[in-house]
Structures are given as C-alpha cells and as structure tokens.
C-alpha positions, 0 to 999 in steps of 0.5 A: 500500500502506497504511503503519501507523507503529509506536507504543508509545503511542496517538496521542491520549495525554494524560498529565499530565507537567507536573502531576507536576513537583513530585514529579519535582523531589523525586525528582531532588533526592533522586537528586542528593543521594544521588549527591553523598553517595555520591561524597563518602563512598565516592568512585569506584573508579578504574581503572588509567587513573586511579590507576596500576598494572600492566596485563598481557594474557596468553594461556593454552594452553587455556581460562583457569582464572580462579579458579586464576590469581587465587588464585595471584596474590593470595598474592604480596603485590602488593596488589589483583589484578583478573583477567578474561577478555578476548575469547577464553577463552584471553585474560586481562587482569590488573590489579595495583595500583601498587607502592611505588617507581619503575619498578624496583619495577613491573618486579620485580612483573611478574617475580614474576607471570611466575614464579608463572604459569609454564607456565600462560601461553603468551605475554604479549601486553601489559605496561603501566605507568601512573604516578600523574602520568599518572593525575592528568592523565587525571582532569583531562582527563576532567573538562575534556572533560565540562565543555567538552562541556556548555558547548558543548551549552548554547551550541548550544541557546541559539542554536538555541532560546532561553536558557530552553531552554538552561538547561533542557537543561544542568540535565537534562544535569548531572542525568544526569551526577551521577546516573551518577557516583552509581551508579558510586560506589554499586555500586563499578564501575570508573571509567576512560576508557571510563566518561568516554566513556560519560558523554559518550555519555549527554550526547549521547543525552540532548540529542538527546532533549531537543532533539526535545521542545524543537522541538515545544514551540517549534512549539506556542508558535507554534501555540497562543498562548492555550493555558495553558503547562502544557497546551502543554508536556504536549501537546508531550511527549505528541506526542513520547512515542512517538518518545522511547520507540521510540528508548529501547527500540531503543537499550536492546536494543542496549545489553543485547546489549553488556552481556550478551554483550560480555564483562567488559571492556565490561560496565561501559561497557554498564551506564553507557549503559543507565543513561544512556538510562533517566535521560536519557529521564526527565530530558528529560520530567520535568526539562528541560521543567518547568525551561523552564516555570519560566523563563517561556518564554511571556514571549518570545511578546510579543517575537516571538522564539518566536511564529510569523507567524500568530496563528491556532491550529492543531488538535492533531496 
C-alpha cells in the first residue's frame, strides 16, 4: 500500500530565507528593543509567587457569582483583589495583595474576607501566605534556572555541532526569551512560576527546532562543498520547512485547546507557549541560521571538522 507523507509545503520549495536576513535582523532588533523598553518602563506584573500576598481557594454552594464576590471584596480596603474561577464553577481562587505588617496583619485580612463572604462560601479549601523574602528568592531562582538552562543548551550544541552553531542557537534562544518577557510586560499578564516554566518550555521547543535545521545544514556542508553558503543554508531550511511547520501547527492546536478551554488559571501559561512556538519557529529560520552564516561556518570545511569523507556532491533531496 502506497504511503503519501503529509506536507504543508511542496517538496521542491525554494524560498529565499537567507536573502531576507537583513530585514529579519531589523525586525528582531526592533522586537528586542521594544521588549527591553517595555520591561524597563512598565516592568512585569508579578504574581503572588513573586511579590507576596494572600492566596485563598474557596468553594461556593452553587455556581460562583464572580462579579458579586469581587465587588464585595474590593470595598474592604485590602488593596488589589484578583478573583477567578478555578476548575469547577463552584471553585474560586482569590488573590489579595500583601498587607502592611507581619503575619498578624495577613491573618486579620483573611478574617475580614471570611466575614464579608459569609454564607456565600461553603468551605475554604486553601489559605496561603507568601512573604516578600520568599518572593525575592523565587525571582532569583527563576532567573538562575533560565540562565543555567541556556548555558547548558549552548554547551550541548557546541559539542554536538560546532561553536558557530552554538552561538547561533543561544542568540535565537535569548531572542525568544526577551521577546516573551516583552509581551508579558506589554499586555500586563501575570508573571509567576508557571510563566518561568513556560519560558523554559519555549527554550526547549525552540532548540529542538533549531537543532533539526542545524543537522541538515551540517549534512549539506558535507554534501555540497562548492555550493555558495547562502544557497546551502536556504536549501537546508527549505528541506526542513515542512517538518518545522507540521510540528508548529500540531503543537499550536494543542496549545489553543489549553488556552481556550483550560480555564483562567492556565490561560496565561497557554498564551506564553503559543507565543513561544510562533517566535521560536521564526527565530530558528530567520535568526539562528543567518547568525551561523555570519560566523563563517564554511571556514571549518578546510579543517575537516564539518566536511564529510567524500568530496563528491550529492543531488538535492
């Protein structure tokens, strides 16, 4: 029985990606500059994980009237109060900013909230306090986790390929991380531990896509020793384009389901991953490969570190 592979692009596609690298670099530079600018001016909307506060999970007798509960708690003088449905229609997650004072002040705020909600709440399933010291430590741990992850990825690509590929990969990953932080700053989305997990996931997805492209570039460097480097990179990217788009589209379908049907608790997490897939796919094609080209990867051919055993050129796939 014949097998017909699914392709989103024709097998002989010849898109000039490398020829548009200057335009892509300008776009990326603007994106990074805007992201850093928004971060410097607006900062991030840190969640309770980082800035501290009170977290209460309650269950109501029937479907919760979020608007009514929010209006009642907003008039208590406790500062910022965020409320969202959590799982079932009867479960509500309440976030209250940290109150001035120590633990007694936080406990007093909890009692005020319970008194205001009264019989509208059937049970209090969870009450937690996050102090500013713990929040600061979590911020440092999150930054350290991202930096160490990028460093390990860079070292892996260096050993797996060449240092030029390693630089290209790390530039693309830093591009993706900064762009994601910029979007969160621009839109004012809550930045919490789940967002840090999303950034690490984005880095993993992006490097997976980039390594596939790099592997084909290395293979073609062995095959086509006299082909101009820009033509070789275009050929490699076009060869992997169908795989890249298939992976991105199927991943986006799953993430869109999480974003639409997953509820408010993981909505920002799903958005971060959706953005990460889009920007990661872009950077694999328009950032990582052009950076490798600018670092004179063809120069390694003479030393034999990238070139293959045979000097004959093979026909294109």
